[in-house]
Each structure stands twice: as structure tokens, then as C-alpha cells.
ROBATI-319158 format. One record per residue (C-alpha): residue number from 1; chain; x, z negated, y. Coordinates in steps of 0.001 Angstrom, whole numbers, plus 500000, padded with zeros to 6 digits. Layout:
BEGIN
+-----+----+--------+--------+--------+
|   i | ch |     xx |     zz |     yy |
+-----+----+--------+--------+--------+
| NUM |  A |      X |      Z |      Y |
...
+-----+----+--------+--------+--------+
This chain:
BEGIN
+-----+----+--------+--------+--------+
|   i | ch |     xx |     zz |     yy |
+-----+----+--------+--------+--------+
|   1 |  A | 500000 | 500000 | 500000 |
|   2 |  A | 501469 | 500948 | 503398 |
|   3 |  A | 501614 | 498675 | 506436 |
|   4 |  A | 498577 | 500285 | 508085 |
|   5 |  A | 496451 | 499821 | 504942 |
|   6 |  A | 497561 | 496188 | 504721 |
|   7 |  A | 496693 | 495632 | 508383 |
|   8 |  A | 493236 | 497153 | 507965 |
|   9 |  A | 492688 | 495114 | 504815 |
|  10 |  A | 493629 | 491926 | 506660 |
|  11 |  A | 491267 | 492794 | 509507 |
|  12 |  A | 488394 | 493457 | 507101 |
|  13 |  A | 489094 | 490204 | 505264 |
|  14 |  A | 489139 | 488298 | 508570 |
|  15 |  A | 485833 | 489849 | 509639 |
|  16 |  A | 484156 | 489209 | 506283 |
|  17 |  A | 485476 | 485643 | 506316 |
|  18 |  A | 483888 | 485185 | 509728 |
|  19 |  A | 480595 | 486548 | 508443 |
|  20 |  A | 480647 | 484452 | 505275 |
|  21 |  A | 481544 | 481221 | 507028 |
|  22 |  A | 479009 | 481792 | 509834 |
|  23 |  A | 481625 | 481853 | 512581 |
|  24 |  A | 479399 | 483921 | 514822 |
|  25 |  A | 479637 | 482056 | 518107 |
|  26 |  A | 482141 | 483392 | 520556 |
|  27 |  A | 483512 | 479848 | 521025 |
|  28 |  A | 484656 | 479454 | 517392 |
|  29 |  A | 485269 | 483124 | 516648 |
|  30 |  A | 485651 | 485529 | 519516 |
|  31 |  A | 484425 | 488677 | 517767 |
|  32 |  A | 484695 | 490811 | 520885 |
|  33 |  A | 488386 | 489939 | 521266 |
|  34 |  A | 488878 | 490445 | 517547 |
|  35 |  A | 487415 | 493940 | 517673 |
|  36 |  A | 489528 | 494838 | 520686 |
|  37 |  A | 492748 | 493840 | 518950 |
|  38 |  A | 491816 | 495229 | 515518 |
|  39 |  A | 492871 | 498789 | 516156 |
|  40 |  A | 493086 | 499785 | 512492 |
|  41 |  A | 489594 | 498530 | 511691 |
|  42 |  A | 488163 | 500120 | 514844 |
|  43 |  A | 489729 | 503471 | 513941 |
|  44 |  A | 488598 | 503262 | 510316 |
|  45 |  A | 484981 | 502210 | 510843 |
|  46 |  A | 484369 | 503730 | 514270 |
|  47 |  A | 482630 | 502343 | 517347 |
|  48 |  A | 479088 | 502785 | 516010 |
|  49 |  A | 479867 | 500706 | 512938 |
|  50 |  A | 481477 | 497945 | 514980 |
|  51 |  A | 478645 | 497850 | 517508 |
|  52 |  A | 476246 | 497608 | 514570 |
|  53 |  A | 478214 | 494666 | 513197 |
|  54 |  A | 478177 | 493021 | 516616 |
|  55 |  A | 474401 | 493403 | 516825 |
|  56 |  A | 474091 | 491039 | 513906 |
|  57 |  A | 476509 | 488524 | 515378 |
|  58 |  A | 473982 | 486344 | 517179 |
|  59 |  A | 473233 | 482673 | 516520 |
|  60 |  A | 469774 | 483584 | 515162 |
|  61 |  A | 471250 | 486000 | 512622 |
|  62 |  A | 474158 | 483790 | 511590 |
|  63 |  A | 472512 | 481899 | 508755 |
|  64 |  A | 470884 | 484850 | 506968 |
|  65 |  A | 473826 | 487216 | 507437 |
|  66 |  A | 476366 | 484628 | 506353 |
|  67 |  A | 474257 | 483741 | 503327 |
|  68 |  A | 474070 | 487364 | 502212 |
|  69 |  A | 477828 | 487876 | 502282 |
|  70 |  A | 478315 | 484557 | 500535 |
|  71 |  A | 475954 | 485692 | 497764 |
|  72 |  A | 477759 | 489012 | 497454 |
|  73 |  A | 481146 | 487327 | 497229 |
|  74 |  A | 479749 | 485030 | 494539 |
|  75 |  A | 478469 | 488033 | 492563 |
|  76 |  A | 474822 | 487102 | 493169 |
|  77 |  A | 473847 | 490712 | 493773 |
|  78 |  A | 470208 | 490414 | 492745 |
|  79 |  A | 469668 | 487511 | 495132 |
|  80 |  A | 471385 | 489339 | 497991 |
|  81 |  A | 469607 | 492647 | 497324 |
|  82 |  A | 466423 | 492192 | 499462 |
|  83 |  A | 468300 | 491037 | 502572 |
|  84 |  A | 471097 | 493622 | 502369 |
|  85 |  A | 468433 | 496286 | 501818 |
|  86 |  A | 466710 | 495194 | 505028 |
|  87 |  A | 470040 | 495257 | 506863 |
|  88 |  A | 470747 | 498789 | 505632 |
|  89 |  A | 467276 | 499963 | 506635 |
|  90 |  A | 467662 | 498439 | 510108 |
|  91 |  A | 471086 | 500055 | 510591 |
|  92 |  A | 471101 | 503179 | 508387 |
|  93 |  A | 474208 | 504638 | 510055 |
|  94 |  A | 476261 | 501556 | 509235 |
|  95 |  A | 478220 | 502595 | 506148 |
|  96 |  A | 479381 | 499064 | 505321 |
|  97 |  A | 475750 | 498019 | 504818 |
|  98 |  A | 475102 | 501117 | 502719 |
|  99 |  A | 478118 | 500201 | 500603 |
| 100 |  A | 476952 | 496630 | 500037 |
| 101 |  A | 473426 | 497908 | 499390 |
| 102 |  A | 474837 | 500151 | 496665 |
| 103 |  A | 476816 | 497279 | 495133 |
| 104 |  A | 473797 | 494933 | 495166 |
| 105 |  A | 471421 | 497603 | 493844 |
| 106 |  A | 473901 | 498323 | 491060 |
| 107 |  A | 474096 | 494627 | 490218 |
| 108 |  A | 470297 | 494358 | 490323 |
| 109 |  A | 469862 | 497296 | 487943 |
| 110 |  A | 468399 | 499699 | 490519 |
| 111 |  A | 470579 | 502662 | 489579 |
| 112 |  A | 468778 | 505272 | 491709 |
| 113 |  A | 469104 | 503243 | 494938 |
| 114 |  A | 472697 | 502342 | 494121 |
| 115 |  A | 473693 | 505939 | 493470 |
| 116 |  A | 472062 | 507250 | 496652 |
| 117 |  A | 473480 | 504492 | 498871 |
| 118 |  A | 477016 | 504872 | 497520 |
| 119 |  A | 476821 | 508666 | 497782 |
| 120 |  A | 475805 | 508274 | 501432 |
| 121 |  A | 478913 | 506158 | 501983 |
| 122 |  A | 481182 | 508879 | 500584 |
| 123 |  A | 479328 | 511621 | 502465 |
| 124 |  A | 479328 | 509730 | 505743 |
| 125 |  A | 482939 | 508523 | 505910 |
| 126 |  A | 486346 | 510162 | 505948 |
| 127 |  A | 488065 | 510277 | 502571 |
| 128 |  A | 490660 | 507724 | 503717 |
| 129 |  A | 488026 | 505072 | 504477 |
| 130 |  A | 488297 | 501947 | 502292 |
| 131 |  A | 484529 | 501959 | 501923 |
| 132 |  A | 484699 | 505519 | 500570 |
| 133 |  A | 487349 | 504645 | 497999 |
| 134 |  A | 485395 | 501603 | 496827 |
| 135 |  A | 482134 | 503574 | 496718 |
| 136 |  A | 483770 | 506270 | 494574 |
| 137 |  A | 484998 | 503598 | 492176 |
| 138 |  A | 481538 | 502008 | 491931 |
| 139 |  A | 479887 | 505410 | 491440 |
| 140 |  A | 482322 | 506192 | 488641 |
| 141 |  A | 481014 | 503128 | 486806 |
| 142 |  A | 477395 | 504127 | 487441 |
| 143 |  A | 477671 | 507840 | 486725 |
| 144 |  A | 481124 | 509060 | 485639 |
| 145 |  A | 479977 | 512681 | 485897 |
| 146 |  A | 479264 | 512388 | 489628 |
| 147 |  A | 482236 | 513351 | 491814 |
| 148 |  A | 481186 | 512901 | 495464 |
| 149 |  A | 483145 | 514166 | 498454 |
| 150 |  A | 483234 | 513552 | 502193 |
| 151 |  A | 480972 | 515524 | 504501 |
| 152 |  A | 482664 | 514064 | 507566 |
| 153 |  A | 486088 | 515719 | 507655 |
| 154 |  A | 486445 | 515061 | 511380 |
| 155 |  A | 484710 | 511696 | 511168 |
| 156 |  A | 481282 | 513157 | 512000 |
| 157 |  A | 478432 | 514203 | 509725 |
| 158 |  A | 476179 | 517120 | 510628 |
| 159 |  A | 472868 | 518421 | 509434 |
| 160 |  A | 469926 | 520386 | 510758 |
| 161 |  A | 466738 | 518834 | 512041 |
| 162 |  A | 463560 | 519549 | 510028 |
| 163 |  A | 462226 | 521020 | 513280 |
| 164 |  A | 464908 | 523725 | 513087 |
| 165 |  A | 463592 | 525075 | 509791 |
| 166 |  A | 463607 | 527793 | 508773 |
| 167 |  A | 467169 | 528468 | 509868 |
| 168 |  A | 467223 | 531935 | 511398 |
| 169 |  A | 470221 | 533889 | 510086 |
| 170 |  A | 471563 | 537185 | 511407 |
| 171 |  A | 473943 | 539150 | 509148 |
| 172 |  A | 476068 | 541709 | 510963 |
| 173 |  A | 476757 | 545157 | 509509 |
| 174 |  A | 480445 | 544825 | 508757 |
| 175 |  A | 481650 | 543856 | 512209 |
| 176 |  A | 483763 | 540946 | 513348 |
| 177 |  A | 485836 | 539454 | 516129 |
| 178 |  A | 489059 | 540628 | 517671 |
| 179 |  A | 492198 | 539553 | 515860 |
| 180 |  A | 492938 | 536694 | 518274 |
| 181 |  A | 489574 | 535039 | 517494 |
| 182 |  A | 489003 | 536091 | 513890 |
| 183 |  A | 489097 | 533861 | 510835 |
| 184 |  A | 489597 | 530462 | 512457 |
| 185 |  A | 487982 | 527529 | 514186 |
| 186 |  A | 487065 | 528121 | 517825 |
| 187 |  A | 487087 | 526083 | 521016 |
| 188 |  A | 484035 | 525852 | 523274 |
| 189 |  A | 485347 | 528425 | 525756 |
| 190 |  A | 486118 | 530805 | 522893 |
| 191 |  A | 482580 | 530434 | 521567 |
| 192 |  A | 481326 | 531561 | 524970 |
| 193 |  A | 483457 | 534701 | 524584 |
| 194 |  A | 482045 | 535277 | 521110 |
| 195 |  A | 478472 | 535003 | 522360 |
| 196 |  A | 479251 | 537519 | 525089 |
| 197 |  A | 480670 | 539898 | 522463 |
| 198 |  A | 477545 | 539438 | 520325 |
| 199 |  A | 475193 | 540065 | 523215 |
| 200 |  A | 477065 | 543181 | 524320 |
| 201 |  A | 477560 | 544525 | 520780 |
| 202 |  A | 481301 | 544762 | 521436 |
| 203 |  A | 482506 | 543751 | 517984 |
| 204 |  A | 484930 | 545734 | 515853 |
| 205 |  A | 484381 | 547182 | 512388 |
| 206 |  A | 486267 | 545239 | 509719 |
| 207 |  A | 488196 | 547268 | 507108 |
| 208 |  A | 486907 | 546922 | 503557 |
| 209 |  A | 483256 | 546333 | 504405 |
| 210 |  A | 480693 | 547844 | 502037 |
| 211 |  A | 476975 | 548132 | 502887 |
| 212 |  A | 475805 | 546066 | 499912 |
| 213 |  A | 477762 | 543019 | 501167 |
| 214 |  A | 474865 | 542333 | 503512 |
| 215 |  A | 472579 | 541839 | 500510 |
| 216 |  A | 475223 | 539681 | 498829 |
| 217 |  A | 475068 | 537273 | 501759 |
| 218 |  A | 471273 | 537248 | 501771 |
| 219 |  A | 471354 | 536500 | 498032 |
| 220 |  A | 473817 | 533659 | 498669 |
| 221 |  A | 471150 | 531736 | 500564 |
| 222 |  A | 469011 | 531674 | 497458 |
| 223 |  A | 471572 | 529721 | 495431 |
| 224 |  A | 470247 | 526718 | 497351 |
| 225 |  A | 466831 | 527196 | 495740 |
| 226 |  A | 466640 | 523506 | 494771 |
| 227 |  A | 467004 | 522450 | 498401 |
| 228 |  A | 464524 | 525127 | 499460 |
| 229 |  A | 461938 | 524011 | 496858 |
| 230 |  A | 462531 | 520383 | 497866 |
| 231 |  A | 461807 | 521401 | 501489 |
| 232 |  A | 465135 | 520079 | 502727 |
| 233 |  A | 466157 | 523458 | 504141 |
| 234 |  A | 464880 | 527002 | 504428 |
| 235 |  A | 466140 | 530323 | 505737 |
| 236 |  A | 464740 | 533369 | 507490 |
| 237 |  A | 466643 | 536591 | 508187 |
| 238 |  A | 466403 | 537921 | 511743 |
| 239 |  A | 467358 | 541286 | 513181 |
| 240 |  A | 469460 | 540241 | 516171 |
| 241 |  A | 472047 | 537609 | 517035 |
| 242 |  A | 470249 | 536394 | 520162 |
| 243 |  A | 467479 | 534687 | 518213 |
| 244 |  A | 469680 | 533389 | 515369 |
| 245 |  A | 470659 | 529827 | 514494 |
| 246 |  A | 473535 | 531228 | 512444 |
| 247 |  A | 475420 | 534514 | 512781 |
| 248 |  A | 477396 | 535945 | 509859 |
| 249 |  A | 480368 | 538148 | 510757 |
| 250 |  A | 483332 | 539454 | 508774 |
| 251 |  A | 487088 | 539164 | 509114 |
| 252 |  A | 490067 | 540488 | 507206 |
| 253 |  A | 491372 | 537030 | 506328 |
| 254 |  A | 491122 | 533435 | 507494 |
| 255 |  A | 493850 | 531433 | 509132 |
| 256 |  A | 493836 | 528863 | 506303 |
| 257 |  A | 493797 | 531434 | 503526 |
| 258 |  A | 490360 | 530399 | 502225 |
| 259 |  A | 487541 | 532910 | 501759 |
| 260 |  A | 485523 | 532117 | 504858 |
| 261 |  A | 485195 | 529850 | 507870 |
| 262 |  A | 482241 | 528210 | 509603 |
| 263 |  A | 482155 | 527027 | 513218 |
| 264 |  A | 479340 | 524666 | 514185 |
| 265 |  A | 477515 | 524981 | 517514 |
| 266 |  A | 479608 | 523343 | 520202 |
| 267 |  A | 476919 | 523363 | 522865 |
| 268 |  A | 473138 | 523408 | 522837 |
| 269 |  A | 471824 | 526932 | 522394 |
| 270 |  A | 474923 | 528266 | 520655 |
| 271 |  A | 474622 | 529629 | 517103 |
| 272 |  A | 476630 | 528510 | 514127 |
| 273 |  A | 479255 | 531174 | 513395 |
| 274 |  A | 480205 | 532162 | 509836 |
| 275 |  A | 483037 | 534576 | 509069 |
| 276 |  A | 483549 | 536028 | 505561 |
| 277 |  A | 487016 | 537282 | 504627 |
| 278 |  A | 487128 | 540769 | 503093 |
| 279 |  A | 490787 | 541150 | 502131 |
| 280 |  A | 490284 | 539128 | 498878 |
| 281 |  A | 487869 | 541806 | 497577 |
| 282 |  A | 489706 | 544914 | 498751 |
| 283 |  A | 490155 | 547399 | 495902 |
| 284 |  A | 487818 | 545580 | 493512 |
| 285 |  A | 484924 | 547366 | 491764 |
| 286 |  A | 481621 | 547126 | 493626 |
| 287 |  A | 479997 | 544657 | 491233 |
| 288 |  A | 482954 | 542265 | 491297 |
| 289 |  A | 483340 | 542552 | 495064 |
| 290 |  A | 479599 | 541847 | 495499 |
| 291 |  A | 479867 | 538724 | 493303 |
| 292 |  A | 482871 | 537343 | 495165 |
| 293 |  A | 481400 | 537976 | 498620 |
| 294 |  A | 478203 | 536254 | 497517 |
| 295 |  A | 480200 | 533256 | 496272 |
| 296 |  A | 482242 | 533048 | 499484 |
| 297 |  A | 479067 | 533286 | 501567 |
| 298 |  A | 477371 | 530549 | 499516 |
| 299 |  A | 480257 | 528192 | 500307 |
| 300 |  A | 479952 | 528896 | 504030 |
| 301 |  A | 476175 | 528429 | 503895 |
| 302 |  A | 476919 | 525048 | 502319 |
| 303 |  A | 479093 | 524264 | 505334 |
| 304 |  A | 476326 | 525562 | 507601 |
| 305 |  A | 474032 | 522957 | 506018 |
| 306 |  A | 476622 | 520207 | 506602 |
| 307 |  A | 478451 | 519991 | 503286 |
| 308 |  A | 482169 | 519265 | 503298 |
| 309 |  A | 484980 | 520533 | 501109 |
| 310 |  A | 485261 | 519440 | 497508 |
| 311 |  A | 488527 | 519146 | 495610 |
| 312 |  A | 486689 | 519663 | 492307 |
| 313 |  A | 486829 | 523288 | 491168 |
| 314 |  A | 483583 | 522925 | 489222 |
| 315 |  A | 481733 | 522557 | 492561 |
| 316 |  A | 480509 | 525406 | 494727 |
| 317 |  A | 482088 | 523688 | 497732 |
| 318 |  A | 485601 | 523722 | 496302 |
| 319 |  A | 488102 | 525001 | 498841 |
| 320 |  A | 491823 | 524368 | 498852 |
| 321 |  A | 494423 | 525470 | 501345 |
| 322 |  A | 496954 | 524734 | 498586 |
| 323 |  A | 495325 | 527346 | 496365 |
| 324 |  A | 494774 | 530378 | 498623 |
| 325 |  A | 491884 | 532482 | 497395 |
| 326 |  A | 490875 | 529816 | 494890 |
| 327 |  A | 487172 | 529670 | 494133 |
| 328 |  A | 484777 | 527123 | 492769 |
| 329 |  A | 481412 | 527556 | 491070 |
| 330 |  A | 478985 | 530356 | 491977 |
| 331 |  A | 476085 | 527994 | 492631 |
| 332 |  A | 475733 | 524359 | 493709 |
| 333 |  A | 476825 | 521837 | 491090 |
| 334 |  A | 475129 | 518452 | 490532 |
| 335 |  A | 477813 | 517029 | 492853 |
| 336 |  A | 476933 | 519499 | 495620 |
| 337 |  A | 473227 | 518778 | 495266 |
| 338 |  A | 473833 | 515010 | 495320 |
| 339 |  A | 475789 | 515367 | 498562 |
| 340 |  A | 473074 | 517547 | 500095 |
| 341 |  A | 470406 | 515046 | 499051 |
| 342 |  A | 472380 | 512205 | 500626 |
| 343 |  A | 473109 | 514141 | 503800 |
| 344 |  A | 469458 | 515037 | 504402 |
| 345 |  A | 468227 | 511494 | 503741 |
| 346 |  A | 470556 | 509743 | 506203 |
| 347 |  A | 470859 | 509740 | 509998 |
| 348 |  A | 473876 | 511886 | 510797 |
| 349 |  A | 476232 | 511777 | 513772 |
| 350 |  A | 475127 | 515242 | 514870 |
| 351 |  A | 471632 | 516551 | 514146 |
| 352 |  A | 471402 | 520221 | 515091 |
| 353 |  A | 467984 | 521192 | 516444 |
+-----+----+--------+--------+--------+
């Protein structure tokens, strides 16, 4: 364990000790000063989590909150379950409460609640979070086949509002951005340039495009049929970029060497931008090229919906910069669907409307 991990661990232990021993008054335990000095904990959990913790640190909440953590530490998960469940419902974005909810539900025999809560923890935190690592370990005991992954690579989760459904998708006819903008993430000012290019139809034709790739991308949306039938998401094709929530363009290759890239809206009114790389399918027979473009598009549609990258090659969302051109499954795996279910049943940092 490195020094930073030890420091964060000590900070978490100090905070949990304060909670357990009911040291909630600022005279006996100055939580505000503690949070200001605990840089590692603040960076790991984030300001929302810490503010949520502080909201419970009042004299009126001291007894019940302290009792819950005392029960959890004593392994009395069934006894702690109702109160920790209420805490998690009152603060659904607080991943520490979701984690303890999962642990208590697991101990109480409520496997479904435990699995969903712990999956939310993994989805909603960065992979380096101690809560994520502990949630993965607990999930492995519950369901060894489930391999969750983070959907917050930059520390923020994203999903679409139900009011945005169906997502309106425009698929371009083989055109893409200029070389200086193609195949990579984009800054806000660059997205403004892209929108201007879209509105003026000043995009360039990308070598290697074949007309049936447009149908491959449309077919890729249908691999999420479970989510569509469950009314989590839906799609509608539109004929112009101006009215689209998501615009699909093409590029020769991506900066990272993966098969596509997705840029989320950076400002209200901007579309999500998907770029599909064509160099990986150059020279392949039509049927094989169609299959691979469909698979690449399905991954980017997963990102459009808010899913992160998986390191498990049996998942659709597998992408690795260490394995350029590497591909995962051709349709969502149980892991992918579990992450989508968690993502669309939790309040996210960014809800796109």
C-alpha cells in the first residue's frame, strides 16, 4: 500500500470512528476542520459525498447514525439494514451509503438489493476508489459471474433524462471532421466549430466508407433491445444534424487507437458526437466490414448512454488502449446490462435532457 492509500485509509478510519463514537459536535470533533485537512479523502469521495456526510453530522442525527455504524462494525447487518436503507434513500448520490446498504442487504439475505446497491457503487465511482474495490469484492462473493466496471472515468456519471427519449440520432453519409479534429475528444470551443461544420455541410468524405455502413450503425442501436423493451432508453433516426441528440460521423482512425470515440455535450443544446474509425475495416469483405462497424458503433452507443469502458473482453464495452483494435462482444453482456440498469436507477452527476 502506498503512502497516499495509507493516508486515505487513516482519514476514513478517523471519520468512521467519529461516526461510531458519536463525536458529532464541533467542540469534541471539528468535522469541518477535519474535512479541510483531509485532502486524500476529499479527493477520493468528492465534495458532494462529504457535504452529504456533513448533513448527517447534527446533534439530532448523532445517536441513530452512530448506532448504525456501530451495528455494521459489529456485523449486525440485519439490524442495521432498515436505517442504512433510509440513509441511502435520503442521499442516493452518496456512494458510501450505497456501499453500506449493499453490505447490510447482503448480510440480511436481500441479494437483489445488495447486488444493485454495490453495482451502483462501482458504476458511480472511479476505479481507484476504496469503496469501488470493496464493492467489487463483495459482489464477487454474491455473484462471481458479475464483473462490474466504472461509468465515471472522469469522476462523473452521465445518463439521459427520460424526457429526452427517444434519443434522436443522425447518421452521416460517410463524412467526418478535418484531420485536426478527427478521432479524439474535443474542447468546448472545438465543439462549436464542429456544429458550424455540421450546419454548413462542410465535412469531408472519409476514405473507406461504404453505403451499407449507415445501416450497420442503425442496426447497432438494436443490440440494446433489452434496455429498449425495459423502457430505459429508445432511439429514433432523424434526417438532419440540427434536430439530433447524437450525430454519428466517421474518421480514419482514433487518437487512442480504439475503434471509435464519443464526445458528450459540453453545453446545453449541443449534440453528442460519435466518430467511427474506418481504417480497421479497410480491405475487408463487405459482410465482415459490416459486422465490425456495427460492433464498433454499438460500443459508442453504449458510451452515448453513459456506460464506461470495461477491461473484460467478454463485454461489449471492452476497449483497451493497450490492445489497439481489440474488440469485445457483439452485444451487451450481463455485465453491461447490469451497469446500464444501475446507471438508469441512480441519480447521476450529469443528466442530459
